[in-house]
PAMI-158946 format. One record per residue (C-alpha): x, y, z; residue in one letter. Coordinates in steps of 0.001 Angstrom, whole numbers, padded with zeros to 6 digits, always signed. Last residue first. Layout:
residues N
XYZA;...
END
This chain:
residues 181
+109064+139718+076441G;+107998+143218+077457Q;+105173+142922+074897S;+103318+140699+077356D;+101228+138315+075287M;+097454+138527+075331K;+096138+134989+075524L;+092598+134294+074329V;+090479+131456+075677K;+087001+131009+074271K;+084347+128566+075346G;+083980+124899+074650R;+086397+122250+073368K;+089155+124801+073686Q;+092120+125785+071499P;+094162+128595+073050V;+093949+131612+070759I;+096942+133911+070610M;+097327+137694+070722I;+100597+139626+070763K;+102055+137375+068088A;+105807+137627+067416D;+106347+133876+067094E;+103513+133271+064642F;+102634+129597+064988K;+101524+127695+061894I;+099639+124470+062670S;+097101+124486+059836L;+099810+125382+057320E;+101107+121793+057509K;+098000+120587+055649G;+099909+119466+052554E;+101461+122933+052091F;+100418+123206+048431L;+097098+121428+049020E;+096120+123746+051868H;+097391+126757+049919L;+095192+125799+046947F;+092159+125172+049125L;+092483+128536+050851A;+093099+130356+047559L;+090079+128804+045869A;+087901+129500+048910S;+088909+133159+048904I;+088532+133458+045122E;+084915+132462+045562S;+083148+129582+043855H;+081469+128713+040546P;+082072+125047+039668Q;+085138+123632+037907S;+086876+122989+041214T;+090316+123795+042613V;+091087+124950+039085A;+094652+125862+038150I;+096108+127908+035304N;+099799+127110+035612W;+102875+128968+034356D;+100711+132064+034169A;+101546+134728+031581L;+099001+133499+028994E;+096101+133100+031424Y;+096807+136579+032836V;+096950+138012+029285K;+093362+136848+028682R;+092146+139530+031081P;+090246+138400+034198V;+086737+139841+034443K;+086418+141571+037830A;+088500+140316+040701G;+090867+137558+039906G;+093387+135602+041910V;+097052+135299+040989V;+099369+133169+043097I;+102982+134300+042743L;+105439+131560+043669L;+109125+131705+044495N;+111030+128835+042913K;+111757+125639+044850A;+109508+123534+042616S;+108286+120208+043988S;+104981+121659+045215R;+104079+122958+041757I;+104737+119567+040149E;+102829+117760+042885G;+099916+120216+042608I;+099468+119490+038891V;+096800+116799+038387E;+095087+117215+041781A;+094589+120940+041085I;+092377+120251+038084P;+093595+122186+035052L;+092189+125677+034605G;+088740+127082+033828Y;+087723+127455+037505M;+090569+129921+037825T;+093519+130270+040183L;+096523+131599+038288H;+099855+130157+039408V;+102988+132077+038517I;+106637+131063+038818E;+109555+133155+039982G;+112895+133684+038249G;+113242+137456+038679E;+112041+137970+035079K;+108941+135909+035890K;+108024+138143+038819W;+108826+141290+036830E;+106439+140208+034031Y;+103696+139453+036566M;+104210+142782+038353K;+104109+144664+035009K;+100815+142961+034153E;+099302+143723+037544W;+100031+147413+036943S;+099594+150070+039638S;+100843+147765+042361V;+099561+148220+045935Y;+101283+146561+048837S;+100565+143790+051287I;+102479+142566+054298R;+102815+139196+056037F;+105712+139114+058523G;+103987+137159+061238G;+102109+138195+064321G;+098495+138328+065518W;+098433+141910+066783S;+100828+143658+064382R;+099757+141481+061445R;+096063+142113+062080V;+096623+145884+062163K;+098707+145683+058965E;+095899+143811+057181I;+093329+146440+058179S;+095648+149330+057340R;+096217+148001+053800E;+092512+147364+053252V;+091692+150887+054438K;+094506+152311+052276E;+092718+151220+049131D;+094485+151833+045819K;+092150+151036+042931E;+092997+148160+040605G;+096005+146132+041630S;+096814+144142+044740Y;+099978+142668+046152F;+100546+140072+048813G;+102731+138579+051487G;+104570+135446+052638T;+101645+133032+052366A;+101205+130517+055196G;+097529+129818+055702L;+096775+132632+058163A;+098351+135230+055882R;+096579+134059+052719A;+093244+133785+054558A;+093592+137339+055865L;+094630+138490+052379F;+091501+137030+050773L;+089375+138344+053628H;+090605+141902+053027T;+090056+141579+049275T;+086551+140180+049759V;+085630+142771+052380R;+086815+145720+050255K;+085497+144351+046957D;+082545+146475+045781R;+083232+150008+046910K;+086983+149431+047046P;+087370+147893+043559R;+090429+145627+043456H;+091558+144779+039913N;+093624+141641+040406L;+094735+140224+043739R;+098348+139042+043508L;+099285+136625+046301I;+102859+135915+047328Y;+104597+132670+048267I;+108276+132774+049142E;+110384+129612+049103R;+112713+129433+052083K;+116409+129993+051531M;
END
């Protein structure tokens, strides 16, 4: 069974975070995560946006709303999964990525929104810093996934994609796949 990697976005605020949350999940999908959850305020626009990308570009990535991030973290651990919290206050990624990579347990990657409650730090198996400088949760997630997958995520192909980019030195080439098969 393949290890599953999910993202938990804490405390989404639609008026302030809609682009950040959407971009976080787009990066997660493109870089090999299985799916995601978000807490805070329910936002069907974010959910529809991610679903639209998934239908066109392929893959099984889906997101869902959870009313309690804390309950989700407790459930994750109870089901045998491990939790990584991305924070600039954590241990340097280079010191612990090997240990995380070697585990076969499902992984929940927690990324903050507004001020992250202390309980998140306590529930996490690892509090990880990709850098100890201010940066975005999107960049932290992208760098973490890149290190976790050792660069292999850069060549992911989504078999059920209806749209594919053909790499070009110049110009743009987009293939629209025939849904007839």
